[in-house]
N, C-alpha and C positions, 0 to 999 in steps of 0.2 A: 385161710381162704377168705378172699375179699368178697364183700357183698355190695352189689351195685344198686343204688337207689333209683327211683323213678327220675326220668328226665322230663322236666316240664317244658313244654313248647310255649314260648312267649310270643305275644303279638307285636313285639317291638321291632320296628324297622329303622330306628334311629341309627345313624352311621352307615346305612346302606345307600349306595348311590343309585339314582334313577338311571336306567339305561333304556334305549329305545327297543321296542319289539323289532325283531329282524324285519327290515323293510321289504324283503322278498315275500313275507307272509302277510303284510298289512294290506287290508282292503279299503279301510276308511280311517281317516284321522292320522295322528302322529302319537300313538299310545306309548307311554313310558311305563316301565315296571321296576319294582324293587323286590328283591328276594333275600330272605334270611334263612338259609338252610341250616337247621339246628341239630340234625342228626343224620348220619350216614352209617349203615351197618358195615360189618367187617367184609361182607361179600360185595359191597359197593353196588347193591341193587335195590336198596330200600332207603327212602329219604323222607324227612319230615321237616316242616318249617312253616313260614308265613310268607305270603306273596301279596302284592297289590299292583294295581295298574290304574292309569288314567284312562279317559274316554278314548274309544277306538274299536275297530273290528279287525280281526285277523284270522287266518286259516289255522286249523288244528289237524294234526295227523298223529294220533297216539300209538306209540309202540309199548307204552306202559299202562298199568292200571293206576288210577288216581282217585283217592278219596278226598273230598273237599268239604269244608265247613265254612260257609260265608260269614265273615265277621261283620263286614260293613258293605253297603252298597247293593248294586244290582247288576246282573249280567244276563245276556240272552245267548243260549247255546243252541246252535242249529246244525242238524245233521245234513249229510250230502243229499238226502231226499227232500230237504226243505222243512222238515218238522222242527219246531222251535220249542224250547223250554225256557222260562224265565226263572232265575234263581235270585233270591233276596237274602239279606242278612237273617241269620238263624236257620237257613236251609242247609241240610247235609245231603250229599249226593256222590255218586261214583261215575267217572268217565272211564269206560273199559278200554283195554288195549284193542286196537283195530278201529276205533272211532275216527272218522274224518268228518270235518265240518268247519264251523266257525265259532269263535268266541267274540262277543260284543260287550264291552264294558259300557254301562250307562253312567256317565259322570265319573265316579270313583268306585273301585271295588277292592276288597281285601278279604283274603281267605287263609285258613289253615289248610295245609295240604299234607298228604301222605302218599308217596309214590312207590310202587313196586314194579320192577322190570325183570322179566325172566332173564336168566343168565344165558 
């Protein structure tokens, strides 16, 4: 019987190309993102990795639950009622499925993420 060891999620994005946030979602700026998804489960509904973006603001419409840990930078998350939360390096938070609003990266932001999507 094989024993699986821990999978350590690395903050490394070297080799990952910057791609634009979908222009249909962008409100302000021309934000670019890089993603290094480092784990996908067998059911293809749980994902972990590291993500970063440049400055900008865009719309969010979550069908998934996402746990985030900010590694670098700052972002402002605003719900559809206009309530805002600022998240900074060192902050951990969850964006629940059903959330709609905006994400605004101030300067540069980088986070670890863990996403679960109902099948």
